N, C-alpha and C positions, 0 to 999 in steps of 0.2 A: 319252676327254682333253679338256679345254675349254682352248684354246691362245689367246693372245693376239698377233699376228701386225705386225708395225709393217709402216707403207708398203705394202699391198695391191696397188697400183695403176701405181707409178711407183717405177725405170723398168720398162718393159710387164714384163718378163720375172718381177717379183715375183708375179703371177698364177701362176707355173707352182710357187713353194712353197706357194700358198696350196690350189690344184686339188690338188697332190699330200699337202699334211697332209689336206683333207679323204677324198679318194681310199682314206686309211690308215685311217677312222672316227672321225678327231678333228672338232671343233667348234670354230670360227674364228671370234672377233671381231677385226676389222680395223679399226688405227688410223691413220688420213691426214691428209694435207692436206688431199684432195679434196675437196671438196661431193660427200655424198652422191648427191643427183641425178645428177652428172654421171661419176658412174661407171659403168662398162661394165656389161650384166647379167650377160657371165660371170663379173664378179667382185663384183658382189651378190649375187649367188643361190647364190655358193659361199660367204660365209660369214652365220651366225647375226645378227649383229649390227657396227654399225660405231659411230663416236667419233672428228669430226670436229676434228682441232688446227691450231691455225697454224701450228706447229712441232714435228718428231716428235723434234727433237734435244733441247731445253725439256724439262727433266724434271721439272718440275713440272706441265706441260700431258701429258706422259707419264704418269706418274703418276696426273694425273684421269683420263685414260684406260682406267687400271687397275682404280683405286678401281670405277670404273663397272660393269665389265665383272666386277669381285667380286661387287658387290654382285647379280648377274645370276646367277651359277654359281662354281663352286669353279675358281677358276683352277690347272692343272697348268705351265702352263708359257710364257713371252712370249720370244717369239723376232724376232730381227731379223736380214738376211742381207748389208745396206748397209755396209758402211765405217764411214762417219760417223755410224751410229746406233746402232752399239755400246755406249758409255759411260754415255751415256743409258738403255739397257735393262737394262745391269749396274745401276745405280744404282736402276732403280723394283726389279727383283727382291729387291735386299738389302730394300727401304723395306717392302717388301709382302710377304718372305719366302718367293718362288719360287725355286723350284731351278732352278740352270741355272749359266752361268757368271757366277764373280765379278767383281768390280769389278777384284780385286786380278789376276788374269789378263788380266781385260780391256783395265787398263790397260800390261801388259808388253806386250801384243802389239802398244797402239796408238803408246807410246814408243818409238821404237827406240833412242834411249842405253837407255833402263832396261832396256830387253829384252838389248840383246846386254851389258850387262853384269850383265844374271845369268847371261844364257849362257856368256859368260866364266868366269865364278865357280865356275860346275861343268865346268867344263872341256872347253866345246864350242868346237872353234873357229871363231874369228868375227875381221873386219876389227878394226881397230881405230876407237877412234869414239870424240866424248863428244857433249854438247848444251854449247851456249855460247850464253850471254845476252849479249856482247859483239863485239864485231868482234877486240876484243885476245885474246879467248878464241881463236877462230878463228885468227888469226895462231899464236899460240902452238903451239896443235897443228898448224898446218901446219911450225914450223920442231923440231917434235922426231919430225914421222910423215914426213914430204916430202911430194913430189909423188908422182902424181896425187890429187887429194883429189875427193870426193863429198859437197855441201851439197845436203843434203833437206828437207824441212817435219820436225818432231819425228813427227807425225801422220799419215797418209796413204795412199792406196790407189795403187799400183804406184808409176811412175816421174813420178808428178804432180808439176811442182814440181823435181824432182831436178836439178843441174848437174854436171857436170865441173870441175873447173880446174886445169890443168896447169903454172903460170905465175903469179906475182906480181901480173904486170897482171890476167889473167883473174879470180882470187880476187878482188881490190880489187872489178871490176866485177861479177861474182857478189856478192859482198855487198849491193850496190845493190840487187838483185832481191828481197831478201824483204822490201825495204819495212819495214813495225810491227812484225813477226813479235815478238814478246819472246826468243824461243828457236829456234835450228835442231840437227837433227841434222849432224854432220862425223864424215868415215867417212874411211880407208884406203883406195883403191881398189884390188880386189882382181883382176888378173888373171886371164882364166881363161872356160871357155865355163859360158855361166848357161841354167839349166833350174830348172823347180818342181816340186815335189809337193805334192798335192793327196790328203787321206784325210777319211773320215767317220770318225769314233772316238765310241766308245759305254763311258762308267765308264773313260776315258783309255787303253782297248784297239782298236786300228785294225780298221774291219770290212772294208771298202774303200780302194785307195788307186790315183792314176793320177802314174805318171810322164811329164815332158815339156820338150822342148828348145826354145829360142829359139833364131831363125837370123835375122840376126844379133842380136849382145845386145841386150837393148833400149834403152842408151840412144844406141847406133849406130841402131838403127832407127828412135828419135823425135828424130834430128837431120838427116837426109839424107832426100828427098824420092824421089828417084830410086831408092833400095830399096825392095821389094815384101818387107816383114819377113811372115815368118813364126811358128808355133809348134804343136807338132806334140806327141803323145801317142800312147808305142809298146806297143807289145802285147809286148816284149818284157820286160817291168818283173822276171818268173823265170830274167832267163838271163844276167845280170850280176851282176860283183861289186860293181861300181860301182854301179849300184843295189842291192843290198845295203845298202854303206855309204850310200849316202843313208838307205832305210827306216829303218836302225840309228838313224842321225841325227835323224831326224824324231821317231821314238819316244823319245828321250832329250830332243828336244826338249819333246815336249807333257808329260812326264813333269816337268821341272822347271819348265816357267810354270803348270803344274795345268789342263791343256787335261780335261774329261772327258767328255761329247757333244758334240759338236759336228763341222760341217763345216770342216776347216782347208787355209789352201794359202799353203804355203814357199817361197820362195823360193832357191837356190843354186849359188854357184860351183864347178865344178871347171878349175882348173891348176897351173901349179907347182909351186906348194904346196900342192895337194892340194885337197882338198873343204872348202868354209869356207860357214859358216852364212850369208844375208843379212838375209830376213826374214821375219815371219812374222803370217798375218792369221790371227782365232778366227772365219771365217767361210767361204762358197764363195769361192771366185775367181770375178771377173767375166769380161769377154771371150768368152760363151758356151761355156765349156772343159763347162761340163757338159752341152752338146749334141753335143759332139764325143765327149764320155766315153761317153753314152748311142747315140751309133751306131757306134760302136766294141768295144760291149760288149754291145750287144743288152740291155740292160738301161734302166729310165728311173734315172736317177738323180737325182732332183729325187725321186722315189718310194720311194726308197734310204733317202732323207736323211729323210724324212717319217717312213719304218716303224721308222729309228732311235728317234728320238723319240718316236714315239707308242708302240709296242710293246719297245723296248730291242734293237731284233736288225736282223740282215739280211732283208732278204727272198729277194733272189736271188743266185746267185753271178755275175759278172763272167766275159764266157766271153773272153776277149783275144781277140775273131776277128778286128780290126781295129788298124791304126794307124790315126789321125785326125787334121787339120790343116787349119787356116785359112792361106792368102794375104790380105796386103792389098792392098790398089791401089788408088794414089795418082794423084789428076788430075795431068797435065801443069805444072798453073797455077792460083794460086787464082781464081776468080769464082764460075763457073757450071758446072755439067757440059754438054757440047753434047752426046756421043756416047761410042760407044764400037767398038774394030777388035779383033778377034782373037777373038771372045766364040765365034761358030759354030764357028772351029777348034776350038777346046778342047771344045765342048760335042760335036763328031764325033768327038775322039779319046778323050775319058776320061766320055762321056755314064754308064756305068753304073755309076763310081765318087765321082760329084759328090752331095753331101749335100744341097747348096743355094748358090745362089749371091744374092748382093744387088747389083743395079746400079741407082742410082736416077736416076731418070729427067731428061731432059732440064730444063733451069733449075732445076736443086737447088743450091742452093748449096752450095761444097764446104765441106770443115774444114781447120784445119791439119794439119801432121803430126805434133805433138805432138797431136793430139788423140786417137791409137789406132789400133788394129788395125779396126776396125770403125766408124770416123768415117766412112768415104767408101764406097767399094767393097768388096767383098771376097768370094770363093768358099771354101767347105769342103768338104773330102775326105777319103775313107777309102779301104784295101787293106791286103790282107793283113801282105804287105810294106812293110815301114817307112820300107825303103831304095827301092823304086819310089814308093811316097805321094811321098819328099821331093822327087825327082826330077820326080813329077809337078806339084808344085806351085810348084817350081822352073820349068818350062816353063810353068804360067798366069802366073805374073810376068812372065817373058820377053816373049809373045806377045798376051795381052790390056793395052789400052791403057786409058787414062780419058781424052777429051779435054775440056778446060776454058778459057773465057776470058772 
């Protein structure tokens, strides 16, 4: 199979997808913004060809790259794994007659108001929401639905640009923060615990899946420096009626949106109103989730994804042997990292269960709280017992301190 892969070198984990495709027998053409002679050997050697563009999200530049690849070999698939690349890839697939996720499905997975309107029409429980082109439309929605509300970009990944407002004055201030945006998504705030459900599907059928939890919910985690937020994937996915309900919800969402052979990342809430769909991306999750899933299940999830695309099947079953998680460690202030305390104590207590740790050296500039779970320091761990793992991650968050200034 011959595959064009969008942006094989950046972010750095992109090369994992390229190597996985090659490992299961695919020939991979890369399209990226990095000059070819700047590519690292491990990337260049994994490709049968490379086409440099100025902007991989420009559909005409991406189309030119795919036409170049098609001039050399029959192209079976065009794959992209970064949220912002999805629409361009879908457009070029349709122009060039390449199978894969359609423009319609990609649009629904990118545009949050359209996504939720489609799912509500199919009877899937989700928060009230609307697309707003004017401030008055936002105010009208606030009067109809009430506070709290969530404002976010119509297309985006994770919690980037997301704001919660609880009062008229907060709404007024938040509207100013969207600047030149011509349209935003406005949603009812759904109370409850937040988690995510990730899958690899083949022709609409889920062949691998993982259930994960946020502690605390993402908006709270991205607001407060003192929090050492976590997310954990559980190995108890087969042991809970709630997880069964989430799996059924995920299958319905995939079916309604027309998701075929793809990775997905679906966010959900469970609270006083029961289970509520939040949003879905037709792509792999970010923040190193697949690394955790691999460590927890004794498989290479990147290779499982590639096997699904190239061979139309899963290669190995998931062991469910461990739960796995990450705890983000925030600097005590902005500036440059000076050092750490508590690292040796954690190593002594839990060394056997530590997957890895990222502890940037002294002098490294800090990044803001809103930059996410892997922006500064973090520790990733696994354990056969989910509750024990969560307690260990709590202990790491309390014990390890990142000193900066």
